PyMOL Python script that loads the backbone (N, CA, C, O; Angstrom):
from pymol import cmd

cmd.read_pdbstr("""\
ATOM      1  N   MET A   1       6.339  -0.090 -28.782  1.00  0.00           N
ATOM      2  CA  MET A   1       5.589   0.785 -27.878  1.00  0.00           C
ATOM      3  C   MET A   1       4.701  -0.058 -26.960  1.00  0.00           C
ATOM      4  O   MET A   1       4.629   0.185 -25.756  1.00  0.00           O
ATOM      5  N   LYS A   2       4.031  -1.044 -27.543  1.00  0.00           N
ATOM      6  CA  LYS A   2       3.138  -1.889 -26.745  1.00  0.00           C
ATOM      7  C   LYS A   2       3.935  -2.691 -25.704  1.00  0.00           C
ATOM      8  O   LYS A   2       3.516  -2.828 -24.555  1.00  0.00           O
ATOM      9  N   THR A   3       5.074  -3.208 -26.125  1.00  0.00           N
ATOM     10  CA  THR A   3       5.886  -3.994 -25.195  1.00  0.00           C
ATOM     11  C   THR A   3       6.408  -3.095 -24.074  1.00  0.00           C
ATOM     12  O   THR A   3       6.486  -3.524 -22.923  1.00  0.00           O
ATOM     13  N   MET A   4       6.762  -1.859 -24.399  1.00  0.00           N
ATOM     14  CA  MET A   4       7.254  -0.907 -23.408  1.00  0.00           C
ATOM     15  C   MET A   4       6.151  -0.632 -22.392  1.00  0.00           C
ATOM     16  O   MET A   4       6.396  -0.602 -21.186  1.00  0.00           O
ATOM     17  N   PHE A   5       4.925  -0.429 -22.896  1.00  0.00           N
ATOM     18  CA  PHE A   5       3.792  -0.166 -22.008  1.00  0.00           C
ATOM     19  C   PHE A   5       3.513  -1.390 -21.143  1.00  0.00           C
ATOM     20  O   PHE A   5       3.253  -1.264 -19.946  1.00  0.00           O
ATOM     21  N   GLY A   6       3.566  -2.564 -21.746  1.00  0.00           N
ATOM     22  CA  GLY A   6       3.334  -3.799 -21.009  1.00  0.00           C
ATOM     23  C   GLY A   6       4.362  -3.986 -19.909  1.00  0.00           C
ATOM     24  O   GLY A   6       4.031  -4.421 -18.806  1.00  0.00           O
ATOM     25  N   PHE A   7       5.616  -3.653 -20.214  1.00  0.00           N
ATOM     26  CA  PHE A   7       6.686  -3.782 -19.227  1.00  0.00           C
ATOM     27  C   PHE A   7       6.462  -2.816 -18.068  1.00  0.00           C
ATOM     28  O   PHE A   7       6.641  -3.177 -16.905  1.00  0.00           O
ATOM     29  N   THR A   8       6.071  -1.588 -18.394  1.00  0.00           N
ATOM     30  CA  THR A   8       5.822  -0.578 -17.362  1.00  0.00           C
ATOM     31  C   THR A   8       4.662  -1.009 -16.481  1.00  0.00           C
ATOM     32  O   THR A   8       4.707  -0.871 -15.258  1.00  0.00           O
ATOM     33  N   LEU A   9       3.628  -1.530 -17.115  1.00  0.00           N
ATOM     34  CA  LEU A   9       2.446  -1.987 -16.386  1.00  0.00           C
ATOM     35  C   LEU A   9       2.824  -3.125 -15.441  1.00  0.00           C
ATOM     36  O   LEU A   9       2.405  -3.162 -14.284  1.00  0.00           O
ATOM     37  N   GLU A  10       3.619  -4.045 -15.961  1.00  0.00           N
ATOM     38  CA  GLU A  10       4.046  -5.196 -15.166  1.00  0.00           C
ATOM     39  C   GLU A  10       4.897  -4.751 -13.981  1.00  0.00           C
ATOM     40  O   GLU A  10       4.756  -5.264 -12.870  1.00  0.00           O
ATOM     41  N   ALA A  11       5.779  -3.791 -14.234  1.00  0.00           N
ATOM     42  CA  ALA A  11       6.663  -3.296 -13.173  1.00  0.00           C
ATOM     43  C   ALA A  11       5.866  -2.604 -12.069  1.00  0.00           C
ATOM     44  O   ALA A  11       6.116  -2.822 -10.884  1.00  0.00           O
ATOM     45  N   SER A  12       4.914  -1.773 -12.465  1.00  0.00           N
ATOM     46  CA  SER A  12       4.114  -1.058 -11.464  1.00  0.00           C
ATOM     47  C   SER A  12       3.228  -2.028 -10.695  1.00  0.00           C
ATOM     48  O   SER A  12       2.980  -1.842  -9.504  1.00  0.00           O
ATOM     49  N   PHE A  13       2.748  -3.071 -11.384  1.00  0.00           N
ATOM     50  CA  PHE A  13       1.892  -4.048 -10.727  1.00  0.00           C
ATOM     51  C   PHE A  13       2.680  -4.848  -9.695  1.00  0.00           C
ATOM     52  O   PHE A  13       2.192  -5.097  -8.592  1.00  0.00           O
ATOM     53  N   SER A  14       3.902  -5.252 -10.054  1.00  0.00           N
ATOM     54  CA  SER A  14       4.726  -6.010  -9.122  1.00  0.00           C
ATOM     55  C   SER A  14       5.125  -5.144  -7.931  1.00  0.00           C
ATOM     56  O   SER A  14       5.244  -5.635  -6.808  1.00  0.00           O
ATOM     57  N   THR A  15       5.331  -3.846  -8.185  1.00  0.00           N
ATOM     58  CA  THR A  15       5.646  -2.924  -7.093  1.00  0.00           C
ATOM     59  C   THR A  15       4.458  -2.816  -6.159  1.00  0.00           C
ATOM     60  O   THR A  15       4.609  -2.791  -4.938  1.00  0.00           O
ATOM     61  N   PHE A  16       3.256  -2.750  -6.758  1.00  0.00           N
ATOM     62  CA  PHE A  16       2.024  -2.681  -5.968  1.00  0.00           C
ATOM     63  C   PHE A  16       1.879  -3.935  -5.114  1.00  0.00           C
ATOM     64  O   PHE A  16       1.530  -3.852  -3.936  1.00  0.00           O
ATOM     65  N   LEU A  17       2.149  -5.100  -5.711  1.00  0.00           N
ATOM     66  CA  LEU A  17       2.050  -6.366  -4.977  1.00  0.00           C
ATOM     67  C   LEU A  17       3.036  -6.381  -3.820  1.00  0.00           C
ATOM     68  O   LEU A  17       2.716  -6.849  -2.727  1.00  0.00           O
ATOM     69  N   LEU A  18       4.245  -5.864  -4.067  1.00  0.00           N
ATOM     70  CA  LEU A  18       5.276  -5.840  -3.037  1.00  0.00           C
ATOM     71  C   LEU A  18       4.817  -4.989  -1.856  1.00  0.00           C
ATOM     72  O   LEU A  18       4.970  -5.378  -0.698  1.00  0.00           O
ATOM     73  N   HIS A  19       4.247  -3.814  -2.169  1.00  0.00           N
ATOM     74  CA  HIS A  19       3.752  -2.937  -1.109  1.00  0.00           C
ATOM     75  C   HIS A  19       2.624  -3.606  -0.330  1.00  0.00           C
ATOM     76  O   HIS A  19       2.550  -3.491   0.893  1.00  0.00           O
ATOM     77  N   GLU A  20       1.745  -4.308  -1.050  1.00  0.00           N
ATOM     78  CA  GLU A  20       0.637  -5.004  -0.397  1.00  0.00           C
ATOM     79  C   GLU A  20       1.169  -6.073   0.548  1.00  0.00           C
ATOM     80  O   GLU A  20       0.667  -6.247   1.658  1.00  0.00           O
ATOM     81  N   GLU A  21       2.202  -6.790   0.085  1.00  0.00           N
ATOM     82  CA  GLU A  21       2.792  -7.856   0.896  1.00  0.00           C
ATOM     83  C   GLU A  21       3.402  -7.283   2.169  1.00  0.00           C
ATOM     84  O   GLU A  21       3.219  -7.830   3.256  1.00  0.00           O
ATOM     85  N   ILE A  22       4.130  -6.174   2.024  1.00  0.00           N
ATOM     86  CA  ILE A  22       4.758  -5.524   3.180  1.00  0.00           C
ATOM     87  C   ILE A  22       3.693  -5.052   4.165  1.00  0.00           C
ATOM     88  O   ILE A  22       3.851  -5.199   5.377  1.00  0.00           O
ATOM     89  N   ALA A  23       2.604  -4.484   3.638  1.00  0.00           N
ATOM     90  CA  ALA A  23       1.517  -4.002   4.496  1.00  0.00           C
ATOM     91  C   ALA A  23       0.887  -5.170   5.250  1.00  0.00           C
ATOM     92  O   ALA A  23       0.573  -5.055   6.435  1.00  0.00           O
ATOM     93  N   THR A  24       0.706  -6.289   4.562  1.00  0.00           N
ATOM     94  CA  THR A  24       0.112  -7.473   5.195  1.00  0.00           C
ATOM     95  C   THR A  24       1.012  -7.989   6.311  1.00  0.00           C
ATOM     96  O   THR A  24       0.539  -8.348   7.390  1.00  0.00           O
ATOM     97  N   ILE A  25       2.321  -8.021   6.039  1.00  0.00           N
ATOM     98  CA  ILE A  25       3.277  -8.496   7.050  1.00  0.00           C
ATOM     99  C   ILE A  25       3.238  -7.577   8.271  1.00  0.00           C
ATOM    100  O   ILE A  25       3.260  -8.049   9.408  1.00  0.00           O
ATOM    101  N   LYS A  26       3.181  -6.260   8.033  1.00  0.00           N
ATOM    102  CA  LYS A  26       3.126  -5.297   9.132  1.00  0.00           C
ATOM    103  C   LYS A  26       1.860  -5.503   9.952  1.00  0.00           C
ATOM    104  O   LYS A  26       1.895  -5.464  11.182  1.00  0.00           O
ATOM    105  N   ASN A  27       0.740  -5.722   9.266  1.00  0.00           N
ATOM    106  CA  ASN A  27      -0.529  -5.942   9.960  1.00  0.00           C
ATOM    107  C   ASN A  27      -0.471  -7.204  10.806  1.00  0.00           C
ATOM    108  O   ASN A  27      -0.948  -7.227  11.941  1.00  0.00           O
ATOM    109  N   LYS A  28       0.118  -8.255  10.243  1.00  0.00           N
ATOM    110  CA  LYS A  28       0.231  -9.516  10.982  1.00  0.00           C
ATOM    111  C   LYS A  28       1.089  -9.327  12.230  1.00  0.00           C
ATOM    112  O   LYS A  28       0.778  -9.874  13.287  1.00  0.00           O
ATOM    113  N   LYS A  29       2.165  -8.555  12.109  1.00  0.00           N
ATOM    114  CA  LYS A  29       3.032  -8.298  13.254  1.00  0.00           C
ATOM    115  C   LYS A  29       2.271  -7.539  14.324  1.00  0.00           C
ATOM    116  O   LYS A  29       2.381  -7.852  15.510  1.00  0.00           O
ATOM    117  N   GLN A  30       1.492  -6.533  13.906  1.00  0.00           N
ATOM    118  CA  GLN A  30       0.715  -5.739  14.859  1.00  0.00           C
ATOM    119  C   GLN A  30      -0.308  -6.611  15.563  1.00  0.00           C
ATOM    120  O   GLN A  30      -0.515  -6.483  16.769  1.00  0.00           O
ATOM    121  N   ILE A  31      -0.953  -7.503  14.806  1.00  0.00           N
ATOM    122  CA  ILE A  31      -1.950  -8.403  15.386  1.00  0.00           C
ATOM    123  C   ILE A  31      -1.279  -9.337  16.402  1.00  0.00           C
ATOM    124  O   ILE A  31      -1.817  -9.578  17.482  1.00  0.00           O
ATOM    125  N   LEU A  32      -0.103  -9.856  16.045  1.00  0.00           N
ATOM    126  CA  LEU A  32       0.621 -10.747  16.964  1.00  0.00           C
ATOM    127  C   LEU A  32       1.001 -10.018  18.237  1.00  0.00           C
ATOM    128  O   LEU A  32       0.836 -10.542  19.339  1.00  0.00           O
ATOM    129  N   ILE A  33       1.519  -8.789  18.080  1.00  0.00           N
ATOM    130  CA  ILE A  33       1.912  -7.987  19.250  1.00  0.00           C
ATOM    131  C   ILE A  33       0.693  -7.723  20.125  1.00  0.00           C
ATOM    132  O   ILE A  33       0.764  -7.821  21.350  1.00  0.00           O
ATOM    133  N   PHE A  34      -0.417  -7.391  19.490  1.00  0.00           N
ATOM    134  CA  PHE A  34      -1.657  -7.118  20.230  1.00  0.00           C
ATOM    135  C   PHE A  34      -2.112  -8.363  20.992  1.00  0.00           C
ATOM    136  O   PHE A  34      -2.522  -8.277  22.150  1.00  0.00           O
ATOM    137  N   MET A  35      -2.035  -9.506  20.338  1.00  0.00           N
ATOM    138  CA  MET A  35      -2.455 -10.757  20.972  1.00  0.00           C
ATOM    139  C   MET A  35      -1.580 -11.082  22.180  1.00  0.00           C
ATOM    140  O   MET A  35      -2.071 -11.560  23.203  1.00  0.00           O
ATOM    141  N   PHE A  36      -0.280 -10.819  22.052  1.00  0.00           N
ATOM    142  CA  PHE A  36       0.620 -11.132  23.159  1.00  0.00           C
ATOM    143  C   PHE A  36       0.417 -10.186  24.340  1.00  0.00           C
ATOM    144  O   PHE A  36       0.635 -10.568  25.490  1.00  0.00           O
ATOM    145  N   HIS A  37      -0.003  -8.946  24.054  1.00  0.00           N
ATOM    146  CA  HIS A  37      -0.209  -7.979  25.130  1.00  0.00           C
ATOM    147  C   HIS A  37      -1.491  -8.264  25.899  1.00  0.00           C
ATOM    148  O   HIS A  37      -1.596  -7.946  27.084  1.00  0.00           O
ATOM    149  N   VAL A  38      -2.463  -8.864  25.223  1.00  0.00           N
ATOM    150  CA  VAL A  38      -3.764  -9.117  25.870  1.00  0.00           C
ATOM    151  C   VAL A  38      -3.735 -10.381  26.722  1.00  0.00           C
ATOM    152  O   VAL A  38      -4.743 -10.738  27.332  1.00  0.00           O
TER     153      VAL A  38
END
""", "prot")
cmd.dss("prot")
cmd.show_as("cartoon", "prot")
cmd.util.cbc("prot")
cmd.orient("prot")
């Protein structure tokens, strides 16, 4: 049971990290686009 919970926790955490990474990449792209337009 503990290992199952640990695995679920790890999976959700890695998913969260992935979403954070994607959001950061999107923000960087927006910043670059903004810089090029100015």
